[in-house]
N, CA, C and O atoms as a GROMACS GRO file, in nm:
protein
  452
    1MET      N    1   8.354 -31.149  -5.015
    1MET     CA    2   8.423 -31.275  -4.995
    1MET      C    3   8.323 -31.357  -5.017
    1MET      O    4   8.321 -31.443  -5.105
    2PHE      N    5   8.212 -31.326  -4.913
    2PHE     CA    6   8.101 -31.465  -4.900
    2PHE      C    7   8.000 -31.470  -5.038
    2PHE      O    8   7.930 -31.570  -5.052
    3GLY      N    9   7.994 -31.341  -5.157
    3GLY     CA   10   7.914 -31.342  -5.198
    3GLY      C   11   7.974 -31.439  -5.354
    3GLY      O   12   7.897 -31.490  -5.436
    4LEU      N   13   8.097 -31.443  -5.359
    4LEU     CA   14   8.192 -31.564  -5.440
    4LEU      C   15   8.108 -31.665  -5.450
    4LEU      O   16   8.042 -31.669  -5.554
    5PHE      N   17   8.082 -31.793  -5.326
    5PHE     CA   18   8.026 -31.869  -5.315
    5PHE      C   19   7.881 -31.911  -5.307
    5PHE      O   20   7.838 -32.026  -5.311
    6LYS      N   21   7.789 -31.762  -5.291
    6LYS     CA   22   7.652 -31.767  -5.370
    6LYS      C   23   7.591 -31.829  -5.493
    6LYS      O   24   7.664 -31.836  -5.592
    7LYS      N   25   7.503 -31.862  -5.499
    7LYS     CA   26   7.461 -32.004  -5.612
    7LYS      C   27   7.377 -31.847  -5.677
    7LYS      O   28   7.287 -31.806  -5.603
    8ASN      N   29   7.404 -31.764  -5.805
    8ASN     CA   30   7.228 -31.661  -5.836
    8ASN      C   31   7.190 -31.779  -5.940
    8ASN      O   32   7.250 -31.789  -6.047
    9VAL      N   33   7.096 -31.860  -5.904
    9VAL     CA   34   7.004 -31.912  -6.021
    9VAL      C   35   6.891 -31.837  -6.062
    9VAL      O   36   6.803 -31.804  -5.982
   10LYS      N   37   6.889 -31.802  -6.220
   10LYS     CA   38   6.783 -31.788  -6.267
   10LYS      C   39   6.694 -31.812  -6.310
   10LYS      O   40   6.734 -31.878  -6.406
   11THR      N   41   6.554 -31.811  -6.317
   11THR     CA   42   6.439 -31.863  -6.421
   11THR      C   43   6.472 -31.814  -6.520
   11THR      O   44   6.543 -31.714  -6.530
   12GLU      N   45   6.400 -31.913  -6.658
   12GLU     CA   46   6.395 -31.844  -6.812
   12GLU      C   47   6.306 -31.765  -6.747
   12GLU      O   48   6.335 -31.656  -6.797
   13GLU      N   49   6.186 -31.736  -6.644
   13GLU     CA   50   6.154 -31.562  -6.637
   13GLU      C   51   6.215 -31.488  -6.613
   13GLU      O   52   6.203 -31.385  -6.679
   14ASP      N   53   6.294 -31.491  -6.530
   14ASP     CA   54   6.406 -31.399  -6.467
   14ASP      C   55   6.488 -31.354  -6.560
   14ASP      O   56   6.538 -31.241  -6.559
   15ARG      N   57   6.510 -31.466  -6.670
   15ARG     CA   58   6.575 -31.384  -6.787
   15ARG      C   59   6.495 -31.350  -6.850
   15ARG      O   60   6.531 -31.232  -6.854
   16ARG      N   61   6.387 -31.352  -6.922
   16ARG     CA   62   6.314 -31.266  -6.994
   16ARG      C   63   6.262 -31.157  -6.967
   16ARG      O   64   6.220 -31.083  -7.055
   17VAL      N   65   6.258 -31.132  -6.855
   17VAL     CA   66   6.185 -31.039  -6.787
   17VAL      C   67   6.353 -30.927  -6.821
   17VAL      O   68   6.348 -30.828  -6.894
   18GLU      N   69   6.424 -30.952  -6.783
   18GLU     CA   70   6.533 -30.908  -6.794
   18GLU      C   71   6.579 -30.819  -6.934
   18GLU      O   72   6.676 -30.744  -6.942
   19GLY      N   73   6.468 -30.852  -7.054
   19GLY     CA   74   6.508 -30.808  -7.139
   19GLY      C   75   6.446 -30.772  -7.241
   19GLY      O   76   6.453 -30.787  -7.363
   20MET      N   77   6.329 -30.676  -7.101
   20MET     CA   78   6.177 -30.651  -7.177
   20MET      C   79   6.212 -30.561  -7.141
   20MET      O   80   6.278 -30.557  -7.037
   21PRO      N   81   6.169 -30.394  -7.249
   21PRO     CA   82   6.164 -30.238  -7.237
   21PRO      C   83   6.111 -30.194  -7.164
   21PRO      O   84   6.150 -30.112  -7.081
   22LEU      N   85   6.012 -30.238  -7.178
   22LEU     CA   86   5.928 -30.130  -7.028
   22LEU      C   87   5.860 -30.226  -6.847
   22LEU      O   88   5.862 -30.335  -6.789
   23THR      N   89   5.812 -30.088  -6.835
   23THR     CA   90   5.816 -30.170  -6.662
   23THR      C   91   5.690 -30.050  -6.614
   23THR      O   92   5.657 -29.951  -6.680
   24LYS      N   93   5.640 -30.088  -6.495
   24LYS     CA   94   5.535 -29.941  -6.440
   24LYS      C   95   5.508 -30.067  -6.349
   24LYS      O   96   5.475 -30.185  -6.361
   25LYS      N   97   5.552 -29.945  -6.221
   25LYS     CA   98   5.514 -29.968  -6.110
   25LYS      C   99   5.423 -29.906  -5.992
   25LYS      O  100   5.384 -29.791  -6.004
   26VAL      N  101   5.401 -29.956  -5.916
   26VAL     CA  102   5.260 -29.953  -5.853
   26VAL      C  103   5.263 -29.950  -5.693
   26VAL      O  104   5.330 -30.048  -5.662
   27GLN      N  105   5.229 -29.895  -5.597
   27GLN     CA  106   5.248 -29.921  -5.487
   27GLN      C  107   5.065 -29.935  -5.384
   27GLN      O  108   4.963 -29.865  -5.380
   28PHE      N  109   5.103 -30.047  -5.326
   28PHE     CA  110   5.002 -30.117  -5.239
   28PHE      C  111   4.987 -30.133  -5.143
   28PHE      O  112   5.035 -30.246  -5.143
   29GLU      N  113   4.927 -30.100  -4.938
   29GLU     CA  114   4.915 -30.147  -4.853
   29GLU      C  115   4.983 -30.251  -4.836
   29GLU      O  116   4.969 -30.353  -4.903
   30ALA      N  117   5.076 -30.234  -4.730
   30ALA     CA  118   5.207 -30.358  -4.667
   30ALA      C  119   5.137 -30.514  -4.618
   30ALA      O  120   5.087 -30.547  -4.511
   31VAL      N  121   5.154 -30.580  -4.725
   31VAL     CA  122   5.062 -30.722  -4.673
   31VAL      C  123   5.268 -30.865  -4.714
   31VAL      O  124   5.366 -30.884  -4.787
   32PRO      N  125   5.212 -30.899  -4.624
   32PRO     CA  126   5.342 -31.031  -4.623
   32PRO      C  127   5.388 -31.088  -4.748
   32PRO      O  128   5.279 -31.074  -4.802
   33LEU      N  129   5.436 -31.123  -4.808
   33LEU     CA  130   5.515 -31.169  -4.930
   33LEU      C  131   5.426 -31.316  -4.950
   33LEU      O  132   5.377 -31.335  -5.062
   34LYS      N  133   5.409 -31.401  -4.860
   34LYS     CA  134   5.396 -31.542  -4.830
   34LYS      C  135   5.206 -31.577  -4.905
   34LYS      O  136   5.157 -31.646  -4.995
   35GLN      N  137   5.142 -31.444  -4.758
   35GLN     CA  138   4.998 -31.425  -4.789
   35GLN      C  139   5.013 -31.360  -4.954
   35GLN      O  140   4.920 -31.429  -4.996
   36VAL      N  141   5.036 -31.320  -5.017
   36VAL     CA  142   5.038 -31.229  -5.157
   36VAL      C  143   5.070 -31.346  -5.262
   36VAL      O  144   5.011 -31.355  -5.369
   37GLU      N  145   5.175 -31.441  -5.217
   37GLU     CA  146   5.176 -31.549  -5.306
   37GLU      C  147   5.073 -31.666  -5.310
   37GLU      O  148   5.011 -31.713  -5.405
   38ALA      N  149   5.074 -31.699  -5.169
   38ALA     CA  150   4.914 -31.751  -5.183
   38ALA      C  151   4.808 -31.743  -5.181
   38ALA      O  152   4.737 -31.832  -5.136
   39ALA      N  153   4.750 -31.597  -5.243
   39ALA     CA  154   4.697 -31.528  -5.308
   39ALA      C  155   4.641 -31.543  -5.419
   39ALA      O  156   4.526 -31.568  -5.458
   40LEU      N  157   4.805 -31.511  -5.496
   40LEU     CA  158   4.792 -31.508  -5.666
   40LEU      C  159   4.822 -31.623  -5.675
   40LEU      O  160   4.786 -31.655  -5.788
   41ASP      N  161   4.872 -31.718  -5.621
   41ASP     CA  162   4.880 -31.833  -5.692
   41ASP      C  163   4.742 -31.925  -5.718
   41ASP      O  164   4.714 -31.982  -5.824
   42GLY      N  165   4.648 -31.926  -5.570
   42GLY     CA  166   4.518 -31.938  -5.596
   42GLY      C  167   4.421 -31.900  -5.716
   42GLY      O  168   4.344 -31.982  -5.766
   43ASP      N  169   4.440 -31.697  -5.776
   43ASP     CA  170   4.344 -31.667  -5.839
   43ASP      C  171   4.454 -31.522  -5.866
   43ASP      O  172   4.474 -31.427  -5.791
   44ILE      N  173   4.496 -31.545  -5.966
   44ILE     CA  174   4.614 -31.402  -5.977
   44ILE      C  175   4.448 -31.229  -5.959
   44ILE      O  176   4.446 -31.108  -5.936
   45ARG      N  177   4.410 -31.271  -5.970
   45ARG     CA  178   4.300 -31.120  -6.047
   45ARG      C  179   4.286 -31.135  -5.835
   45ARG      O  180   4.200 -31.058  -5.793
   46ALA      N  181   4.332 -31.188  -5.764
   46ALA     CA  182   4.285 -31.118  -5.597
   46ALA      C  183   4.375 -30.998  -5.560
   46ALA      O  184   4.380 -30.972  -5.440
   47VAL      N  185   4.495 -30.873  -5.698
   47VAL     CA  186   4.549 -30.849  -5.698
   47VAL      C  187   4.476 -30.718  -5.665
   47VAL      O  188   4.499 -30.614  -5.603
   48LEU      N  189   4.341 -30.794  -5.762
   48LEU     CA  190   4.268 -30.600  -5.794
   48LEU      C  191   4.167 -30.632  -5.592
   48LEU      O  192   4.070 -30.558  -5.571
   49GLY      N  193   4.196 -30.709  -5.508
   49GLY     CA  194   4.172 -30.675  -5.426
   49GLY      C  195   4.253 -30.562  -5.284
   49GLY      O  196   4.212 -30.503  -5.184
   50TYR      N  197   4.376 -30.580  -5.348
   50TYR     CA  198   4.475 -30.512  -5.283
   50TYR      C  199   4.455 -30.390  -5.259
   50TYR      O  200   4.371 -30.358  -5.344
   51THR      N  201   4.494 -30.234  -5.150
   51THR     CA  202   4.476 -30.101  -5.109
   51THR      C  203   4.590 -30.046  -5.148
   51THR      O  204   4.700 -30.071  -5.099
   52PRO      N  205   4.560 -29.944  -5.268
   52PRO     CA  206   4.638 -29.853  -5.340
   52PRO      C  207   4.667 -29.778  -5.234
   52PRO      O  208   4.581 -29.737  -5.155
   53VAL      N  209   4.825 -29.748  -5.222
   53VAL     CA  210   4.895 -29.604  -5.130
   53VAL      C  211   4.930 -29.531  -5.244
   53VAL      O  212   4.934 -29.562  -5.363
   54ASN      N  213   4.954 -29.424  -5.181
   54ASN     CA  214   5.018 -29.315  -5.184
   54ASN      C  215   5.189 -29.317  -5.159
   54ASN      O  216   5.266 -29.304  -5.064
   55TYR      N  217   5.194 -29.333  -5.260
   55TYR     CA  218   5.385 -29.346  -5.182
   55TYR      C  219   5.463 -29.242  -5.148
   55TYR      O  220   5.575 -29.271  -5.105
   56TYR      N  221   5.437 -29.143  -5.154
   56TYR     CA  222   5.468 -29.042  -5.076
   56TYR      C  223   5.395 -28.982  -4.953
   56TYR      O  224   5.423 -28.876  -4.897
   57ALA      N  225   5.296 -29.071  -4.921
   57ALA     CA  226   5.266 -29.080  -4.773
   57ALA      C  227   5.269 -29.170  -4.750
   57ALA      O  228   5.204 -29.182  -4.647
   58THR      N  229   5.322 -29.296  -4.792
   58THR     CA  230   5.350 -29.380  -4.705
   58THR      C  231   5.489 -29.475  -4.744
   58THR      O  232   5.477 -29.576  -4.813
   59LYS      N  233   5.617 -29.429  -4.693
   59LYS     CA  234   5.738 -29.431  -4.769
   59LYS      C  235   5.786 -29.587  -4.619
   59LYS      O  236   5.889 -29.655  -4.617
   60GLU      N  237   5.715 -29.591  -4.559
   60GLU     CA  238   5.798 -29.670  -4.453
   60GLU      C  239   5.776 -29.821  -4.435
   60GLU      O  240   5.853 -29.886  -4.364
   61LYS      N  241   5.655 -29.887  -4.510
   61LYS     CA  242   5.666 -30.020  -4.529
   61LYS      C  243   5.515 -29.973  -4.656
   61LYS      O  244   5.429 -29.885  -4.658
   62TYR      N  245   5.552 -30.091  -4.749
   62TYR     CA  246   5.454 -30.078  -4.876
   62TYR      C  247   5.445 -30.252  -4.985
   62TYR      O  248   5.503 -30.352  -5.028
   63LEU      N  249   5.388 -30.215  -4.981
   63LEU     CA  250   5.448 -30.345  -5.108
   63LEU      C  251   5.480 -30.319  -5.269
   63LEU      O  252   5.446 -30.203  -5.294
   64LEU      N  253   5.513 -30.359  -5.343
   64LEU     CA  254   5.548 -30.258  -5.435
   64LEU      C  255   5.552 -30.394  -5.582
   64LEU      O  256   5.609 -30.497  -5.615
   65CYS      N  257   5.461 -30.311  -5.621
   65CYS     CA  258   5.393 -30.464  -5.814
   65CYS      C  259   5.465 -30.364  -5.877
   65CYS      O  260   5.489 -30.245  -5.853
   66ILE      N  261   5.500 -30.460  -5.983
   66ILE     CA  262   5.615 -30.388  -6.040
   66ILE      C  263   5.565 -30.485  -6.208
   66ILE      O  264   5.586 -30.606  -6.218
   67PHE      N  265   5.511 -30.417  -6.301
   67PHE     CA  266   5.517 -30.492  -6.422
   67PHE      C  267   5.636 -30.482  -6.527
   67PHE      O  268   5.707 -30.382  -6.546
   68TYR      N  269   5.643 -30.585  -6.581
   68TYR     CA  270   5.731 -30.616  -6.685
   68TYR      C  271   5.632 -30.667  -6.902
   68TYR      O  272   5.558 -30.755  -6.946
   69TYR      N  273   5.671 -30.596  -6.932
   69TYR     CA  274   5.605 -30.575  -7.039
   69TYR      C  275   5.647 -30.500  -7.174
   69TYR      O  276   5.669 -30.380  -7.186
   70ARG      N  277   5.653 -30.616  -7.295
   70ARG     CA  278   5.718 -30.545  -7.407
   70ARG      C  279   5.587 -30.399  -7.460
   70ARG      O  280   5.479 -30.369  -7.408
   71GLU      N  281   5.638 -30.358  -7.541
   71GLU     CA  282   5.534 -30.237  -7.624
   71GLU      C  283   5.398 -30.264  -7.687
   71GLU      O  284   5.312 -30.177  -7.700
   72ASP      N  285   5.383 -30.406  -7.728
   72ASP     CA  286   5.224 -30.403  -7.789
   72ASP      C  287   5.211 -30.480  -7.706
   72ASP      O  288   5.163 -30.572  -7.773
   73TYR      N  289   5.222 -30.552  -7.519
   73TYR     CA  290   5.190 -30.578  -7.429
   73TYR      C  291   5.131 -30.708  -7.479
   73TYR      O  292   5.011 -30.727  -7.458
   74SER      N  293   5.225 -30.830  -7.566
   74SER     CA  294   5.228 -30.895  -7.582
   74SER      C  295   5.226 -30.996  -7.474
   74SER      O  296   5.148 -31.086  -7.441
   75GLU      N  297   5.364 -30.940  -7.420
   75GLU     CA  298   5.388 -31.029  -7.297
   75GLU      C  299   5.407 -30.952  -7.175
   75GLU      O  300   5.466 -30.845  -7.167
   76ILE      N  301   5.348 -31.019  -7.074
   76ILE     CA  302   5.333 -30.943  -6.925
   76ILE      C  303   5.378 -30.974  -6.797
   76ILE      O  304   5.339 -31.089  -6.780
   77PHE      N  305   5.445 -30.932  -6.686
   77PHE     CA  306   5.491 -31.072  -6.656
   77PHE      C  307   5.403 -30.930  -6.501
   77PHE      O  308   5.347 -30.826  -6.535
   78ILE      N  309   5.417 -30.968  -6.374
   78ILE     CA  310   5.391 -30.946  -6.247
   78ILE      C  311   5.488 -30.968  -6.144
   78ILE      O  312   5.533 -31.082  -6.153
   79ARG      N  313   5.538 -30.903  -6.050
   79ARG     CA  314   5.642 -30.928  -5.953
   79ARG      C  315   5.622 -30.824  -5.832
   79ARG      O  316   5.621 -30.704  -5.857
   80PHE      N  317   5.610 -30.859  -5.736
   80PHE     CA  318   5.572 -30.785  -5.609
   80PHE      C  319   5.669 -30.788  -5.478
   80PHE      O  320   5.674 -30.882  -5.398
   81GLU      N  321   5.751 -30.661  -5.471
   81GLU     CA  322   5.827 -30.724  -5.401
   81GLU      C  323   5.794 -30.577  -5.268
   81GLU      O  324   5.750 -30.464  -5.287
   82TYR      N  325   5.839 -30.646  -5.142
   82TYR     CA  326   5.775 -30.628  -4.937
   82TYR      C  327   5.871 -30.497  -5.008
   82TYR      O  328   5.920 -30.524  -5.117
   83ARG      N  329   5.896 -30.369  -4.954
   83ARG     CA  330   6.019 -30.280  -4.944
   83ARG      C  331   5.940 -30.200  -4.776
   83ARG      O  332   5.822 -30.201  -4.739
   84VAL      N  333   6.046 -30.147  -4.717
   84VAL     CA  334   6.081 -30.112  -4.609
   84VAL      C  335   6.219 -29.953  -4.621
   84VAL      O  336   6.340 -29.941  -4.635
   85ASP      N  337   6.095 -29.863  -4.606
   85ASP     CA  338   6.222 -29.731  -4.561
   85ASP      C  339   6.300 -29.767  -4.763
   85ASP      O  340   6.411 -29.742  -4.811
   86ASP      N  341   6.232 -29.804  -4.796
   86ASP     CA  342   6.246 -29.840  -4.972
   86ASP      C  343   6.354 -29.892  -5.009
   86ASP      O  344   6.421 -29.864  -5.109
   87LEU      N  345   6.372 -29.968  -4.931
   87LEU     CA  346   6.500 -30.080  -4.906
   87LEU      C  347   6.422 -30.177  -4.955
   87LEU      O  348   6.306 -30.162  -4.917
   88PRO      N  349   6.444 -30.304  -5.047
   88PRO     CA  350   6.427 -30.436  -5.107
   88PRO      C  351   6.406 -30.525  -4.994
   88PRO      O  352   6.515 -30.553  -4.946
   89ARG      N  353   6.265 -30.606  -4.902
   89ARG     CA  354   6.302 -30.687  -4.824
   89ARG      C  355   6.236 -30.816  -4.818
   89ARG      O  356   6.198 -30.882  -4.721
   90GLY      N  357   6.232 -30.840  -4.950
   90GLY     CA  358   6.200 -30.993  -5.053
   90GLY      C  359   6.082 -30.960  -5.167
   90GLY      O  360   6.001 -30.868  -5.174
   91LYS      N  361   6.095 -31.022  -5.214
   91LYS     CA  362   6.034 -31.011  -5.342
   91LYS      C  363   5.982 -31.209  -5.371
   91LYS      O  364   6.023 -31.320  -5.338
   92THR      N  365   5.865 -31.146  -5.455
   92THR     CA  366   5.752 -31.329  -5.433
   92THR      C  367   5.834 -31.344  -5.623
   92THR      O  368   5.916 -31.268  -5.674
   93LYS      N  369   5.770 -31.473  -5.684
   93LYS     CA  370   5.779 -31.493  -5.798
   93LYS      C  371   5.710 -31.394  -5.919
   93LYS      O  372   5.642 -31.293  -5.899
   94LEU      N  373   5.756 -31.465  -6.076
   94LEU     CA  374   5.682 -31.396  -6.172
   94LEU      C  375   5.542 -31.470  -6.157
   94LEU      O  376   5.506 -31.582  -6.122
   95TRP      N  377   5.481 -31.356  -6.199
   95TRP     CA  378   5.331 -31.453  -6.280
   95TRP      C  379   5.339 -31.391  -6.379
   95TRP      O  380   5.383 -31.276  -6.389
   96SER      N  381   5.283 -31.488  -6.495
   96SER     CA  382   5.171 -31.407  -6.642
   96SER      C  383   5.085 -31.288  -6.638
   96SER      O  384   5.062 -31.246  -6.525
   97VAL      N  385   5.052 -31.247  -6.701
   97VAL     CA  386   4.927 -31.185  -6.671
   97VAL      C  387   4.856 -31.141  -6.789
   97VAL      O  388   4.911 -31.139  -6.899
   98ASP      N  389   4.722 -31.101  -6.766
   98ASP     CA  390   4.730 -31.071  -6.954
   98ASP      C  391   4.714 -30.893  -6.939
   98ASP      O  392   4.737 -30.828  -6.837
   99LYS      N  393   4.663 -30.836  -7.080
   99LYS     CA  394   4.669 -30.704  -7.076
   99LYS      C  395   4.525 -30.684  -6.959
   99LYS      O  396   4.535 -30.636  -6.846
  100ASP      N  397   4.429 -30.722  -7.006
  100ASP     CA  398   4.306 -30.699  -6.926
  100ASP      C  399   4.336 -30.685  -6.723
  100ASP      O  400   4.289 -30.617  -6.632
  101LEU      N  401   4.412 -30.765  -6.734
  101LEU     CA  402   4.430 -30.742  -6.589
  101LEU      C  403   4.582 -30.670  -6.542
  101LEU      O  404   4.654 -30.681  -6.442
  102MET      N  405   4.590 -30.591  -6.670
  102MET     CA  406   4.718 -30.483  -6.621
  102MET      C  407   4.646 -30.391  -6.649
  102MET      O  408   4.707 -30.286  -6.670
  103ARG      N  409   4.567 -30.388  -6.655
  103ARG     CA  410   4.482 -30.265  -6.758
  103ARG      C  411   4.366 -30.259  -6.633
  103ARG      O  412   4.294 -30.159  -6.635
  104ASP      N  413   4.351 -30.317  -6.568
  104ASP     CA  414   4.258 -30.321  -6.405
  104ASP      C  415   4.334 -30.303  -6.315
  104ASP      O  416   4.256 -30.287  -6.221
  105VAL      N  417   4.451 -30.293  -6.268
  105VAL     CA  418   4.546 -30.283  -6.164
  105VAL      C  419   4.561 -30.135  -6.182
  105VAL      O  420   4.572 -30.049  -6.095
  106LEU      N  421   4.560 -30.123  -6.300
  106LEU     CA  422   4.620 -29.974  -6.342
  106LEU      C  423   4.573 -29.873  -6.306
  106LEU      O  424   4.627 -29.788  -6.236
  107ARG      N  425   4.390 -29.870  -6.382
  107ARG     CA  426   4.305 -29.796  -6.287
  107ARG      C  427   4.231 -29.760  -6.162
  107ARG      O  428   4.137 -29.683  -6.144
  108LYS      N  429   4.296 -29.832  -6.086
  108LYS     CA  430   4.307 -29.809  -5.971
  108LYS      C  431   4.348 -29.734  -5.863
  108LYS      O  432   4.325 -29.717  -5.744
  109PHE      N  433   4.466 -29.670  -6.013
  109PHE     CA  434   4.577 -29.614  -5.971
  109PHE      C  435   4.517 -29.472  -6.029
  109PHE      O  436   4.531 -29.372  -5.958
  110GLY      N  437   4.444 -29.459  -6.168
  110GLY     CA  438   4.351 -29.357  -6.189
  110GLY      C  439   4.431 -29.379  -6.386
  110GLY      O  440   4.377 -29.314  -6.475
  111GLN      N  441   4.514 -29.443  -6.411
  111GLN     CA  442   4.633 -29.479  -6.529
  111GLN      C  443   4.548 -29.555  -6.642
  111GLN      O  444   4.490 -29.661  -6.617
  112ASN      N  445   4.543 -29.500  -6.757
  112ASN     CA  446   4.504 -29.547  -6.824
  112ASN      C  447   4.619 -29.621  -6.993
  112ASN      O  448   4.688 -29.563  -7.076
  113ILE      N  449   4.576 -29.811  -6.965
  113ILE     CA  450   4.682 -29.831  -7.105
  113ILE      C  451   4.577 -29.823  -7.172
  113ILE      O  452   4.581 -29.831  -7.294
   0.00000   0.00000   0.00000
């Protein structure tokens, strides 16, 4: 009942991301979301400094990095979620990134695009 009075305000970027056909998810060591937002607002390439983790080895808490993108990589957004025991505990805002940054992040996990 209390959920009826909640305002669900979505930004233009949130609406655009919902319509994107593809996502890619990778995990990093747990970092507080405020620290992530502050670092990425200063320089989006700061994501390359985060340490990748193996999801199956570290399920207690981790930072989930989600890429939302189109087939031709013309539009790419990135968002981070702090997860504890596989449940979301908060998420960052969306940042628009380029294909080069997405490629560099995924290479840390042995994936090529």
